[in-house]
N, CA, C, O and the ligand as a Tripos MOL2 file, in Angstrom:
@<TRIPOS>MOLECULE
protein
  317   315    80     0     0
PROTEIN
NO_CHARGES

@<TRIPOS>ATOM
      1 N         164.7430  205.3140  162.1000 N.3       1 MET1
      2 CA        164.3400  204.3890  162.9880 C.3       1 MET1
      3 C         164.7900  205.1400  164.3580 C.2       1 MET1
      4 O         165.9030  205.6190  164.5720 O.2       1 MET1
      5 N         163.7430  205.1330  165.1830 N.am      2 THR2
      6 CA        164.0020  205.7510  166.4450 C.3       2 THR2
      7 C         164.5760  204.5980  167.4620 C.2       2 THR2
      8 O         164.1040  203.4630  167.5330 O.2       2 THR2
      9 N         165.7530  205.1230  168.2900 N.am      3 THR3
     10 CA        166.2760  204.1690  169.3770 C.3       3 THR3
     11 C         165.1450  204.1160  170.3730 C.2       3 THR3
     12 O         164.6700  205.1650  170.8070 O.2       3 THR3
     13 N         164.7150  202.9920  170.7350 N.am      4 VAL4
     14 CA        163.6520  203.0280  171.9880 C.3       4 VAL4
     15 C         164.5130  202.3170  173.1090 C.2       4 VAL4
     16 O         165.2150  201.3450  172.8290 O.2       4 VAL4
     17 N         164.4430  202.7800  174.2520 N.am      5 PHE5
     18 CA        165.1670  202.2120  175.4560 C.3       5 PHE5
     19 C         164.0020  201.5590  176.1810 C.2       5 PHE5
     20 O         163.0280  202.1930  176.5890 O.2       5 PHE5
     21 N         164.1740  200.2060  176.3170 N.am      6 ALA6
     22 CA        163.2430  199.3130  177.1940 C.3       6 ALA6
     23 C         163.1970  199.9900  178.3620 C.2       6 ALA6
     24 O         162.1360  200.4090  178.8240 O.2       6 ALA6
     25 N         164.3950  200.1600  178.9580 N.am      7 GLY7
     26 CA        164.5370  200.6480  180.1560 C.3       7 GLY7
     27 C         164.9530  202.0890  180.4380 C.2       7 GLY7
     28 O         165.2420  202.8000  179.4760 O.2       7 GLY7
     29 N         165.0070  202.5610  181.6360 N.am      8 GLU8
     30 CA        165.5350  204.0060  181.7160 C.3       8 GLU8
     31 C         167.2280  203.8210  181.6680 C.2       8 GLU8
     32 O         167.8160  202.8230  182.0860 O.2       8 GLU8
     33 N         167.7610  204.8060  181.1660 N.am      9 PRO9
     34 CA        169.3260  204.7680  181.0310 C.3       9 PRO9
     35 C         169.6370  204.8760  182.4090 C.2       9 PRO9
     36 O         168.9380  205.5780  183.1400 O.2       9 PRO9
     37 N         170.7020  204.1960  182.8740 N.am     10 LYS10
     38 CA        171.3380  204.4920  184.0790 C.3      10 LYS10
     39 C         172.7070  205.3500  183.8980 C.2      10 LYS10
     40 O         173.2920  205.5700  182.8380 O.2      10 LYS10
     41 N         173.0690  205.7790  185.2090 N.am     11 THR11
     42 CA        174.2860  206.5610  185.2000 C.3      11 THR11
     43 C         175.0830  205.8470  186.3100 C.2      11 THR11
     44 O         174.5560  205.3550  187.3080 O.2      11 THR11
     45 N         176.4190  205.8390  186.0380 N.am     12 VAL12
     46 CA        177.2700  205.1320  187.1400 C.3      12 VAL12
     47 C         178.6010  205.8790  187.0950 C.2      12 VAL12
     48 O         179.1990  206.1050  186.0430 O.2      12 VAL12
     49 N         179.0560  206.2730  188.3970 N.am     13 VAL13
     50 CA        180.2780  207.0460  188.5350 C.3      13 VAL13
     51 C         181.3170  206.0190  188.7440 C.2      13 VAL13
     52 O         181.1580  205.2690  189.7060 O.2      13 VAL13
     53 N         182.3950  205.8600  187.9660 N.am     14 LEU14
     54 CA        183.5910  204.9480  188.1820 C.3      14 LEU14
     55 C         184.7370  205.6680  188.9130 C.2      14 LEU14
     56 O         185.1290  206.7520  188.4810 O.2      14 LEU14
     57 N         185.2200  205.1790  189.8680 N.am     15 ASP15
     58 CA        186.5330  205.6560  190.4280 C.3      15 ASP15
     59 C         187.7390  205.2650  189.5940 C.2      15 ASP15
     60 O         187.8890  204.0460  189.5200 O.2      15 ASP15
     61 N         188.6350  206.0010  188.9480 N.am     16 VAL16
     62 CA        189.5040  205.3960  188.1390 C.3      16 VAL16
     63 C         190.9520  205.8760  188.7590 C.2      16 VAL16
     64 O         191.5720  206.7910  188.2160 O.2      16 VAL16
     65 N         191.3610  205.3280  189.7130 N.am     17 PRO17
     66 CA        192.7760  205.9370  190.5530 C.3      17 PRO17
     67 C         193.7830  206.0000  189.7410 C.2      17 PRO17
     68 O         194.6510  206.8350  189.9990 O.2      17 PRO17
     69 N         193.9390  205.1250  188.5290 N.am     18 GLY18
     70 CA        195.0210  204.9320  187.8050 C.3      18 GLY18
     71 C         195.3620  206.2020  186.6950 C.2      18 GLY18
     72 O         196.3270  206.2470  185.9330 O.2      18 GLY18
     73 N         194.4910  207.0100  186.8140 N.am     19 MET19
     74 CA        194.7090  208.2000  185.9020 C.3      19 MET19
     75 C         195.7300  209.1000  186.3820 C.2      19 MET19
     76 O         195.4350  209.7600  187.3790 O.2      19 MET19
     77 N         196.9850  209.2740  185.8210 N.am     20 THR20
     78 CA        198.0220  209.9370  186.3470 C.3      20 THR20
     79 C         198.3510  211.0700  185.5640 C.2      20 THR20
     80 O         199.2410  211.7810  186.0320 O.2      20 THR20
     81 N         197.8250  211.4280  184.4320 N.am     21 CYS21
     82 CA        198.1310  212.5800  183.5430 C.3      21 CYS21
     83 C         196.7830  213.0110  182.7770 C.2      21 CYS21
     84 O         195.8000  212.2780  182.6710 O.2      21 CYS21
     85 N         196.8810  214.2000  182.3030 N.am     22 LYS22
     86 CA        195.4850  214.4900  181.4850 C.3      22 LYS22
     87 C         195.2590  213.6650  180.3910 C.2      22 LYS22
     88 O         194.0990  213.5960  179.9830 O.2      22 LYS22
     89 N         196.2380  212.9390  179.7560 N.am     23 PHE23
     90 CA        195.8040  212.0190  178.5950 C.3      23 PHE23
     91 C         195.1930  211.0120  179.1810 C.2      23 PHE23
     92 O         194.3530  210.5330  178.4200 O.2      23 PHE23
     93 N         195.2570  210.3610  180.4250 N.am     24 CYS24
     94 CA        194.4890  208.9830  180.6640 C.3      24 CYS24
     95 C         193.1460  209.3090  180.4870 C.2      24 CYS24
     96 O         192.6050  208.5920  179.6450 O.2      24 CYS24
     97 N         192.4060  210.1730  181.0120 N.am     25 PRO25
     98 CA        190.9710  210.2970  180.8060 C.3      25 PRO25
     99 C         190.6510  209.9220  179.3040 C.2      25 PRO25
    100 O         189.7600  209.1160  179.0330 O.2      25 PRO25
    101 N         191.3360  210.4770  178.4470 N.am     26 ILE26
    102 CA        190.7640  210.2010  176.9890 C.3      26 ILE26
    103 C         190.9140  208.7420  176.7660 C.2      26 ILE26
    104 O         190.0080  208.1910  176.1400 O.2      26 ILE26
    105 N         191.9850  207.9850  177.2080 N.am     27 THR27
    106 CA        191.9900  206.5410  176.9860 C.3      27 THR27
    107 C         190.9920  205.7900  177.8270 C.2      27 THR27
    108 O         190.5580  204.6790  177.5240 O.2      27 THR27
    109 N         190.6770  206.4270  178.8370 N.am     28 VAL28
    110 CA        189.5120  205.5900  179.5740 C.3      28 VAL28
    111 C         188.0530  205.8410  178.8570 C.2      28 VAL28
    112 O         187.2130  204.9530  178.7120 O.2      28 VAL28
    113 N         187.9030  207.1870  178.4370 N.am     29 ARG29
    114 CA        186.6630  207.6930  177.8280 C.3      29 ARG29
    115 C         186.5330  206.7720  176.5300 C.2      29 ARG29
    116 O         185.5280  206.0720  176.4040 O.2      29 ARG29
    117 N         187.5010  206.7660  175.6000 N.am     30 LYS30
    118 CA        187.1930  205.8830  174.5190 C.3      30 LYS30
    119 C         186.9430  204.5500  174.5810 C.2      30 LYS30
    120 O         186.2120  203.9160  173.8210 O.2      30 LYS30
    121 N         187.6830  204.0630  175.6770 N.am     31 ALA31
    122 CA        187.3690  202.5190  175.9650 C.3      31 ALA31
    123 C         186.0920  202.3070  176.3730 C.2      31 ALA31
    124 O         185.5410  201.3030  175.9220 O.2      31 ALA31
    125 N         185.4560  203.0410  177.1540 N.am     32 LEU32
    126 CA        184.0980  203.1720  177.5950 C.3      32 LEU32
    127 C         183.1810  203.3460  176.3240 C.2      32 LEU32
    128 O         182.3180  202.5010  176.0870 O.2      32 LEU32
    129 N         183.3430  204.3090  175.6030 N.am     33 GLN33
    130 CA        182.4200  204.6480  174.5890 C.3      33 GLN33
    131 C         182.4150  203.4370  173.3950 C.2      33 GLN33
    132 O         181.6010  203.3910  172.4730 O.2      33 GLN33
    133 N         183.4310  202.5430  173.6120 N.am     34 LYS34
    134 CA        183.2520  201.3050  172.6330 C.3      34 LYS34
    135 C         182.4090  200.2010  173.2260 C.2      34 LYS34
    136 O         182.0120  199.2890  172.5020 O.2      34 LYS34
    137 N         182.1390  200.2410  174.4250 N.am     35 VAL35
    138 CA        181.2340  199.3300  174.9570 C.3      35 VAL35
    139 C         179.7590  199.4170  174.5370 C.2      35 VAL35
    140 O         179.0950  200.3820  174.9170 O.2      35 VAL35
    141 N         179.1760  198.3880  173.7160 N.am     36 PRO36
    142 CA        177.7960  198.3490  173.2270 C.3      36 PRO36
    143 C         176.9440  198.5560  174.4640 C.2      36 PRO36
    144 O         177.0680  197.9000  175.4980 O.2      36 PRO36
    145 N         176.0050  199.5960  174.2490 N.am     37 GLY37
    146 CA        175.1340  200.0590  175.3490 C.3      37 GLY37
    147 C         175.3490  201.2180  176.0900 C.2      37 GLY37
    148 O         174.5350  201.7110  176.8710 O.2      37 GLY37
    149 N         176.6300  201.7110  175.7910 N.am     38 VAL38
    150 CA        176.9830  203.0140  176.4090 C.3      38 VAL38
    151 C         176.3480  204.1330  175.6630 C.2      38 VAL38
    152 O         176.4380  204.2100  174.4380 O.2      38 VAL38
    153 N         175.7660  204.9210  176.3230 N.am     39 ILE39
    154 CA        175.1360  205.8470  175.6470 C.3      39 ILE39
    155 C         176.0300  207.3720  175.7250 C.2      39 ILE39
    156 O         176.0030  208.1670  174.7850 O.2      39 ILE39
    157 N         176.6510  207.5720  176.7410 N.am     40 GLU40
    158 CA        177.5960  208.7110  176.9320 C.3      40 GLU40
    159 C         178.6490  208.2700  178.0610 C.2      40 GLU40
    160 O         178.3650  207.6680  179.0970 O.2      40 GLU40
    161 N         179.8440  208.6670  177.6770 N.am     41 ALA41
    162 CA        180.8400  208.3250  178.4950 C.3      41 ALA41
    163 C         181.7310  209.7850  178.8570 C.2      41 ALA41
    164 O         182.3130  210.3530  177.9330 O.2      41 ALA41
    165 N         181.7810  210.2650  180.0670 N.am     42 LYS42
    166 CA        182.8230  211.3250  180.3670 C.3      42 LYS42
    167 C         183.9100  210.7200  181.2300 C.2      42 LYS42
    168 O         183.8200  209.6520  181.8370 O.2      42 LYS42
    169 N         184.8580  211.4680  181.2090 N.am     43 SER43
    170 CA        185.8650  211.3070  182.2130 C.3      43 SER43
    171 C         186.6490  212.5120  182.7850 C.2      43 SER43
    172 O         186.8750  213.4650  182.0400 O.2      43 SER43
    173 N         187.0080  212.5200  183.8640 N.am     44 ASP44
    174 CA        187.5220  213.7030  184.6150 C.3      44 ASP44
    175 C         188.9580  213.3070  185.2750 C.2      44 ASP44
    176 O         188.9960  212.3990  186.1050 O.2      44 ASP44
    177 N         190.0550  213.9550  184.9190 N.am     45 TYR45
    178 CA        191.2200  213.7540  185.5840 C.3      45 TYR45
    179 C         191.2350  214.3510  186.9370 C.2      45 TYR45
    180 O         191.7330  213.7250  187.8730 O.2      45 TYR45
    181 N         190.7640  215.4200  187.0800 N.am     46 ALA46
    182 CA        190.7890  216.1490  188.3990 C.3      46 ALA46
    183 C         190.0970  215.3500  189.6690 C.2      46 ALA46
    184 O         190.5570  215.3710  190.8100 O.2      46 ALA46
    185 N         189.0500  214.7280  189.3080 N.am     47 SER47
    186 CA        188.3970  213.6650  190.3300 C.3      47 SER47
    187 C         188.8550  212.4170  190.0390 C.2      47 SER47
    188 O         188.5450  211.5450  190.8500 O.2      47 SER47
    189 N         189.5510  212.0770  189.0410 N.am     48 LYS48
    190 CA        189.9230  210.5570  188.7350 C.3      48 LYS48
    191 C         188.7820  209.7110  188.7660 C.2      48 LYS48
    192 O         188.7630  208.6220  189.3390 O.2      48 LYS48
    193 N         187.5610  210.3620  187.9720 N.am     49 THR49
    194 CA        186.2750  209.5670  187.8490 C.3      49 THR49
    195 C         185.9240  209.3180  186.3160 C.2      49 THR49
    196 O         186.4000  210.0390  185.4380 O.2      49 THR49
    197 N         185.1040  208.3060  186.0530 N.am     50 ALA50
    198 CA        184.4310  208.4740  184.6580 C.3      50 ALA50
    199 C         182.9560  208.4860  184.9220 C.2      50 ALA50
    200 O         182.5730  207.6570  185.7480 O.2      50 ALA50
    201 N         182.1490  209.1850  184.4360 N.am     51 THR51
    202 CA        180.6920  208.9290  184.5650 C.3      51 THR51
    203 C         180.0830  208.3050  183.2220 C.2      51 THR51
    204 O         180.3820  208.7830  182.1280 O.2      51 THR51
    205 N         179.3100  207.3330  183.3390 N.am     52 VAL52
    206 CA        178.9540  206.5360  182.1330 C.3      52 VAL52
    207 C         177.5460  206.5580  182.3680 C.2      52 VAL52
    208 O         177.0180  206.2050  183.4220 O.2      52 VAL52
    209 N         176.8180  207.0810  181.1220 N.am     53 VAL53
    210 CA        175.1440  206.8310  180.8930 C.3      53 VAL53
    211 C         175.0760  205.5350  180.0760 C.2      53 VAL53
    212 O         175.6850  205.4770  179.0080 O.2      53 VAL53
    213 N         174.4320  204.5950  180.4840 N.am     54 TYR54
    214 CA        174.4460  203.1800  179.6540 C.3      54 TYR54
    215 C         173.0090  202.6630  179.7190 C.2      54 TYR54
    216 O         172.2900  202.9910  180.6640 O.2      54 TYR54
    217 N         172.5790  201.8820  178.7630 N.am     55 ASP55
    218 CA        171.4660  201.2600  178.5180 C.3      55 ASP55
    219 C         171.5620  199.8440  179.6340 C.2      55 ASP55
    220 O         172.4730  199.0270  179.4970 O.2      55 ASP55
    221 N         170.7030  199.7230  180.5190 N.am     56 PRO56
    222 CA        170.9080  198.6610  181.3710 C.3      56 PRO56
    223 C         170.4550  197.2530  180.8950 C.2      56 PRO56
    224 O         170.7380  196.1860  181.4390 O.2      56 PRO56
    225 N         169.6470  197.4540  179.7050 N.am     57 ASP57
    226 CA        169.2530  196.1090  178.9010 C.3      57 ASP57
    227 C         170.5570  195.6810  177.9660 C.2      57 ASP57
    228 O         170.6790  194.5530  177.4900 O.2      57 ASP57
    229 N         171.3220  196.5420  177.8150 N.am     58 LYS58
    230 CA        172.6200  196.1330  176.9680 C.3      58 LYS58
    231 C         173.8670  196.0120  177.5670 C.2      58 LYS58
    232 O         174.7040  195.3410  176.9640 O.2      58 LYS58
    233 N         174.1830  196.5540  178.6920 N.am     59 THR59
    234 CA        175.2770  196.3280  179.2530 C.3      59 THR59
    235 C         175.3200  196.5930  180.8100 C.2      59 THR59
    236 O         174.3040  197.0940  181.2920 O.2      59 THR59
    237 N         176.3020  196.3360  181.5910 N.am     60 GLU60
    238 CA        176.2600  196.4520  182.8960 C.3      60 GLU60
    239 C         177.6170  196.8780  183.4610 C.2      60 GLU60
    240 O         178.5980  196.9150  182.7180 O.2      60 GLU60
    241 N         177.6940  197.1770  184.6600 N.am     61 VAL61
    242 CA        178.7660  197.7750  185.2840 C.3      61 VAL61
    243 C         180.0500  197.0590  184.9750 C.2      61 VAL61
    244 O         181.1020  197.5560  184.5740 O.2      61 VAL61
    245 N         179.7890  195.8710  185.2180 N.am     62 SER62
    246 CA        181.0680  194.8210  185.2710 C.3      62 SER62
    247 C         181.6210  194.9330  183.8710 C.2      62 SER62
    248 O         182.8270  194.6930  183.8160 O.2      62 SER62
    249 N         180.9830  195.2680  182.6130 N.am     63 ALA63
    250 CA        181.4210  195.4700  181.4930 C.3      63 ALA63
    251 C         182.2260  196.6860  181.3900 C.2      63 ALA63
    252 O         183.2660  196.7090  180.7310 O.2      63 ALA63
    253 N         181.7920  197.6470  181.9920 N.am     64 LEU64
    254 CA        182.2400  198.9500  181.9210 C.3      64 LEU64
    255 C         183.7860  198.9040  182.6900 C.2      64 LEU64
    256 O         184.8190  199.3560  182.1950 O.2      64 LEU64
    257 N         183.6670  198.2660  183.9730 N.am     65 THR65
    258 CA        185.0270  198.2170  184.5490 C.3      65 THR65
    259 C         185.9690  197.2240  183.7110 C.2      65 THR65
    260 O         187.1490  197.5220  183.5240 O.2      65 THR65
    261 N         185.5180  196.2570  183.3040 N.am     66 ASP66
    262 CA        186.3550  195.4460  182.2680 C.3      66 ASP66
    263 C         186.8890  196.1970  181.1280 C.2      66 ASP66
    264 O         188.0450  195.9900  180.7600 O.2      66 ASP66
    265 N         186.1100  197.0850  180.5170 N.am     67 ALA67
    266 CA        186.5770  197.8260  179.4260 C.3      67 ALA67
    267 C         187.8870  198.7200  179.9620 C.2      67 ALA67
    268 O         188.9770  198.7140  179.3890 O.2      67 ALA67
    269 N         187.6180  199.3890  181.0100 N.am     68 THR68
    270 CA        188.6450  200.2500  181.4700 C.3      68 THR68
    271 C         189.8630  199.4750  181.9670 C.2      68 THR68
    272 O         190.9820  199.9470  181.7670 O.2      68 THR68
    273 N         189.7050  198.2730  182.6250 N.am     69 ALA69
    274 CA        190.8220  197.5260  182.8620 C.3      69 ALA69
    275 C         191.4940  196.8810  181.5890 C.2      69 ALA69
    276 O         192.6980  196.6280  181.5520 O.2      69 ALA69
    277 N         190.6530  196.6430  180.5840 N.am     70 ASN70
    278 CA        191.6060  196.1800  179.3630 C.3      70 ASN70
    279 C         192.1400  197.4380  178.8540 C.2      70 ASN70
    280 O         193.0980  197.2280  178.1100 O.2      70 ASN70
    281 N         191.8860  198.5400  178.9790 N.am     71 ALA71
    282 CA        192.6930  199.6210  178.6240 C.3      71 ALA71
    283 C         193.8050  199.9600  179.3620 C.2      71 ALA71
    284 O         194.6120  200.7990  178.9610 O.2      71 ALA71
    285 N         193.9090  199.3930  180.3730 N.am     72 GLY72
    286 CA        195.0060  199.7180  181.4440 C.3      72 GLY72
    287 C         194.7570  200.2940  182.7650 C.2      72 GLY72
    288 O         195.6500  200.4300  183.6010 O.2      72 GLY72
    289 N         193.5750  200.6200  182.9430 N.am     73 TYR73
    290 CA        193.0250  201.3090  184.1260 C.3      73 TYR73
    291 C         191.7030  200.5060  184.8430 C.2      73 TYR73
    292 O         190.5890  200.2440  184.3890 O.2      73 TYR73
    293 N         192.3050  200.2450  186.1160 N.am     74 GLU74
    294 CA        191.1120  199.4600  187.0830 C.3      74 GLU74
    295 C         190.1230  200.6120  187.3550 C.2      74 GLU74
    296 O         190.4530  201.7960  187.4180 O.2      74 GLU74
    297 N         188.9410  200.1580  187.5000 N.am     75 SER75
    298 CA        188.0970  201.1290  187.7650 C.3      75 SER75
    299 C         187.0090  200.3050  188.9560 C.2      75 SER75
    300 O         186.9780  199.0810  189.0880 O.2      75 SER75
    301 N         186.2260  201.2060  189.6900 N.am     76 HIS76
    302 CA        185.3760  200.4510  190.6510 C.3      76 HIS76
    303 C         184.0770  201.7120  190.6000 C.2      76 HIS76
    304 O         184.2170  202.9350  190.6070 O.2      76 HIS76
    305 N         182.8320  200.9060  190.5490 N.am     77 ALA77
    306 CA        181.8350  201.7870  190.7830 C.3      77 ALA77
    307 C         181.7020  202.6320  191.9080 C.2      77 ALA77
    308 O         181.9070  202.1110  193.0040 O.2      77 ALA77
    309 N         181.4300  203.7080  191.8670 N.am     78 ARG78
    310 CA        181.2130  204.4460  193.3600 C.3      78 ARG78
    311 C         179.8290  204.0850  193.8320 C.2      78 ARG78
    312 O         178.7870  204.2380  193.1940 O.2      78 ARG78
    313 N         179.9620  203.6060  194.9870 N.am     79 LYS79
    314 CA        178.6470  203.5160  195.7130 C.3      79 LYS79
    315 C         177.8670  204.7050  196.2430 C.2      79 LYS79
    316 O         176.7960  204.5310  196.8250 O.2      79 LYS79
    317 CU        198.1260  209.5860  181.5350 Cu       80 CU80
@<TRIPOS>BOND
     1     1     2 1
     2     2     3 1
     3     3     4 2
     4     3     5 am
     5     5     6 1
     6     6     7 1
     7     7     8 2
     8     7     9 am
     9     9    10 1
    10    10    11 1
    11    11    12 2
    12    11    13 am
    13    13    14 1
    14    14    15 1
    15    15    16 2
    16    15    17 am
    17    17    18 1
    18    18    19 1
    19    19    20 2
    20    19    21 am
    21    21    22 1
    22    22    23 1
    23    23    24 2
    24    23    25 am
    25    25    26 1
    26    26    27 1
    27    27    28 2
    28    27    29 am
    29    29    30 1
    30    30    31 1
    31    31    32 2
    32    31    33 am
    33    33    34 1
    34    34    35 1
    35    35    36 2
    36    35    37 am
    37    37    38 1
    38    38    39 1
    39    39    40 2
    40    39    41 am
    41    41    42 1
    42    42    43 1
    43    43    44 2
    44    43    45 am
    45    45    46 1
    46    46    47 1
    47    47    48 2
    48    47    49 am
    49    49    50 1
    50    50    51 1
    51    51    52 2
    52    51    53 am
    53    53    54 1
    54    54    55 1
    55    55    56 2
    56    55    57 am
    57    57    58 1
    58    58    59 1
    59    59    60 2
    60    59    61 am
    61    61    62 1
    62    62    63 1
    63    63    64 2
    64    63    65 am
    65    65    66 1
    66    66    67 1
    67    67    68 2
    68    67    69 am
    69    69    70 1
    70    70    71 1
    71    71    72 2
    72    71    73 am
    73    73    74 1
    74    74    75 1
    75    75    76 2
    76    75    77 am
    77    77    78 1
    78    78    79 1
    79    79    80 2
    80    79    81 am
    81    81    82 1
    82    82    83 1
    83    83    84 2
    84    83    85 am
    85    85    86 1
    86    86    87 1
    87    87    88 2
    88    87    89 am
    89    89    90 1
    90    90    91 1
    91    91    92 2
    92    91    93 am
    93    93    94 1
    94    94    95 1
    95    95    96 2
    96    95    97 am
    97    97    98 1
    98    98    99 1
    99    99   100 2
   100    99   101 am
   101   101   102 1
   102   102   103 1
   103   103   104 2
   104   103   105 am
   105   105   106 1
   106   106   107 1
   107   107   108 2
   108   107   109 am
   109   109   110 1
   110   110   111 1
   111   111   112 2
   112   111   113 am
   113   113   114 1
   114   114   115 1
   115   115   116 2
   116   115   117 am
   117   117   118 1
   118   118   119 1
   119   119   120 2
   120   119   121 am
   121   121   122 1
   122   122   123 1
   123   123   124 2
   124   123   125 am
   125   125   126 1
   126   126   127 1
   127   127   128 2
   128   127   129 am
   129   129   130 1
   130   130   131 1
   131   131   132 2
   132   131   133 am
   133   133   134 1
   134   134   135 1
   135   135   136 2
   136   135   137 am
   137   137   138 1
   138   138   139 1
   139   139   140 2
   140   139   141 am
   141   141   142 1
   142   142   143 1
   143   143   144 2
   144   143   145 am
   145   145   146 1
   146   146   147 1
   147   147   148 2
   148   147   149 am
   149   149   150 1
   150   150   151 1
   151   151   152 2
   152   151   153 am
   153   153   154 1
   154   154   155 1
   155   155   156 2
   156   155   157 am
   157   157   158 1
   158   158   159 1
   159   159   160 2
   160   159   161 am
   161   161   162 1
   162   162   163 1
   163   163   164 2
   164   163   165 am
   165   165   166 1
   166   166   167 1
   167   167   168 2
   168   167   169 am
   169   169   170 1
   170   170   171 1
   171   171   172 2
   172   171   173 am
   173   173   174 1
   174   174   175 1
   175   175   176 2
   176   175   177 am
   177   177   178 1
   178   178   179 1
   179   179   180 2
   180   179   181 am
   181   181   182 1
   182   182   183 1
   183   183   184 2
   184   183   185 am
   185   185   186 1
   186   186   187 1
   187   187   188 2
   188   187   189 am
   189   189   190 1
   190   190   191 1
   191   191   192 2
   192   191   193 am
   193   193   194 1
   194   194   195 1
   195   195   196 2
   196   195   197 am
   197   197   198 1
   198   198   199 1
   199   199   200 2
   200   199   201 am
   201   201   202 1
   202   202   203 1
   203   203   204 2
   204   203   205 am
   205   205   206 1
   206   206   207 1
   207   207   208 2
   208   207   209 am
   209   209   210 1
   210   210   211 1
   211   211   212 2
   212   211   213 am
   213   213   214 1
   214   214   215 1
   215   215   216 2
   216   215   217 am
   217   217   218 1
   218   218   219 1
   219   219   220 2
   220   219   221 am
   221   221   222 1
   222   222   223 1
   223   223   224 2
   224   223   225 am
   225   225   226 1
   226   226   227 1
   227   227   228 2
   228   227   229 am
   229   229   230 1
   230   230   231 1
   231   231   232 2
   232   231   233 am
   233   233   234 1
   234   234   235 1
   235   235   236 2
   236   235   237 am
   237   237   238 1
   238   238   239 1
   239   239   240 2
   240   239   241 am
   241   241   242 1
   242   242   243 1
   243   243   244 2
   244   243   245 am
   245   245   246 1
   246   246   247 1
   247   247   248 2
   248   247   249 am
   249   249   250 1
   250   250   251 1
   251   251   252 2
   252   251   253 am
   253   253   254 1
   254   254   255 1
   255   255   256 2
   256   255   257 am
   257   257   258 1
   258   258   259 1
   259   259   260 2
   260   259   261 am
   261   261   262 1
   262   262   263 1
   263   263   264 2
   264   263   265 am
   265   265   266 1
   266   266   267 1
   267   267   268 2
   268   267   269 am
   269   269   270 1
   270   270   271 1
   271   271   272 2
   272   271   273 am
   273   273   274 1
   274   274   275 1
   275   275   276 2
   276   275   277 am
   277   277   278 1
   278   278   279 1
   279   279   280 2
   280   279   281 am
   281   281   282 1
   282   282   283 1
   283   283   284 2
   284   283   285 am
   285   285   286 1
   286   286   287 1
   287   287   288 2
   288   287   289 am
   289   289   290 1
   290   290   291 1
   291   291   292 2
   292   291   293 am
   293   293   294 1
   294   294   295 1
   295   295   296 2
   296   295   297 am
   297   297   298 1
   298   298   299 1
   299   299   300 2
   300   299   301 am
   301   301   302 1
   302   302   303 1
   303   303   304 2
   304   303   305 am
   305   305   306 1
   306   306   307 1
   307   307   308 2
   308   307   309 am
   309   309   310 1
   310   310   311 1
   311   311   312 2
   312   311   313 am
   313   313   314 1
   314   314   315 1
   315   315   316 2
@<TRIPOS>SUBSTRUCTURE
     1 MET1         2 RESIDUE 1 A MET
     2 THR2         6 RESIDUE 1 A THR
     3 THR3        10 RESIDUE 1 A THR
     4 VAL4        14 RESIDUE 1 A VAL
     5 PHE5        18 RESIDUE 1 A PHE
     6 ALA6        22 RESIDUE 1 A ALA
     7 GLY7        26 RESIDUE 1 A GLY
     8 GLU8        30 RESIDUE 1 A GLU
     9 PRO9        34 RESIDUE 1 A PRO
    10 LYS10       38 RESIDUE 1 A LYS
    11 THR11       42 RESIDUE 1 A THR
    12 VAL12       46 RESIDUE 1 A VAL
    13 VAL13       50 RESIDUE 1 A VAL
    14 LEU14       54 RESIDUE 1 A LEU
    15 ASP15       58 RESIDUE 1 A ASP
    16 VAL16       62 RESIDUE 1 A VAL
    17 PRO17       66 RESIDUE 1 A PRO
    18 GLY18       70 RESIDUE 1 A GLY
    19 MET19       74 RESIDUE 1 A MET
    20 THR20       78 RESIDUE 1 A THR
    21 CYS21       82 RESIDUE 1 A CYS
    22 LYS22       86 RESIDUE 1 A LYS
    23 PHE23       90 RESIDUE 1 A PHE
    24 CYS24       94 RESIDUE 1 A CYS
    25 PRO25       98 RESIDUE 1 A PRO
    26 ILE26      102 RESIDUE 1 A ILE
    27 THR27      106 RESIDUE 1 A THR
    28 VAL28      110 RESIDUE 1 A VAL
    29 ARG29      114 RESIDUE 1 A ARG
    30 LYS30      118 RESIDUE 1 A LYS
    31 ALA31      122 RESIDUE 1 A ALA
    32 LEU32      126 RESIDUE 1 A LEU
    33 GLN33      130 RESIDUE 1 A GLN
    34 LYS34      134 RESIDUE 1 A LYS
    35 VAL35      138 RESIDUE 1 A VAL
    36 PRO36      142 RESIDUE 1 A PRO
    37 GLY37      146 RESIDUE 1 A GLY
    38 VAL38      150 RESIDUE 1 A VAL
    39 ILE39      154 RESIDUE 1 A ILE
    40 GLU40      158 RESIDUE 1 A GLU
    41 ALA41      162 RESIDUE 1 A ALA
    42 LYS42      166 RESIDUE 1 A LYS
    43 SER43      170 RESIDUE 1 A SER
    44 ASP44      174 RESIDUE 1 A ASP
    45 TYR45      178 RESIDUE 1 A TYR
    46 ALA46      182 RESIDUE 1 A ALA
    47 SER47      186 RESIDUE 1 A SER
    48 LYS48      190 RESIDUE 1 A LYS
    49 THR49      194 RESIDUE 1 A THR
    50 ALA50      198 RESIDUE 1 A ALA
    51 THR51      202 RESIDUE 1 A THR
    52 VAL52      206 RESIDUE 1 A VAL
    53 VAL53      210 RESIDUE 1 A VAL
    54 TYR54      214 RESIDUE 1 A TYR
    55 ASP55      218 RESIDUE 1 A ASP
    56 PRO56      222 RESIDUE 1 A PRO
    57 ASP57      226 RESIDUE 1 A ASP
    58 LYS58      230 RESIDUE 1 A LYS
    59 THR59      234 RESIDUE 1 A THR
    60 GLU60      238 RESIDUE 1 A GLU
    61 VAL61      242 RESIDUE 1 A VAL
    62 SER62      246 RESIDUE 1 A SER
    63 ALA63      250 RESIDUE 1 A ALA
    64 LEU64      254 RESIDUE 1 A LEU
    65 THR65      258 RESIDUE 1 A THR
    66 ASP66      262 RESIDUE 1 A ASP
    67 ALA67      266 RESIDUE 1 A ALA
    68 THR68      270 RESIDUE 1 A THR
    69 ALA69      274 RESIDUE 1 A ALA
    70 ASN70      278 RESIDUE 1 A ASN
    71 ALA71      282 RESIDUE 1 A ALA
    72 GLY72      286 RESIDUE 1 A GLY
    73 TYR73      290 RESIDUE 1 A TYR
    74 GLU74      294 RESIDUE 1 A GLU
    75 SER75      298 RESIDUE 1 A SER
    76 HIS76      302 RESIDUE 1 A HIS
    77 ALA77      306 RESIDUE 1 A ALA
    78 ARG78      310 RESIDUE 1 A ARG
    79 LYS79      314 RESIDUE 1 A LYS
    80 CU80       317 GROUP 0 **** ****
């Protein structure tokens, strides 16, 4: 069965200022990948950001920031 997206996948960049070492992005990325509707999650320690591709029909930015907060990292969508 093929996955059909009703809407176009969206990409959001989250600022994650609490990432203080090179292992933090791994925790952040894993937390984001667990959110249903997330297609792809990347995190970057150098820029202290996480980039998430998600299906807007299944999740929303607040669910992504909640997921990082629950993992111990507050995040905010970059405008
Ligand atoms: Cu760390």
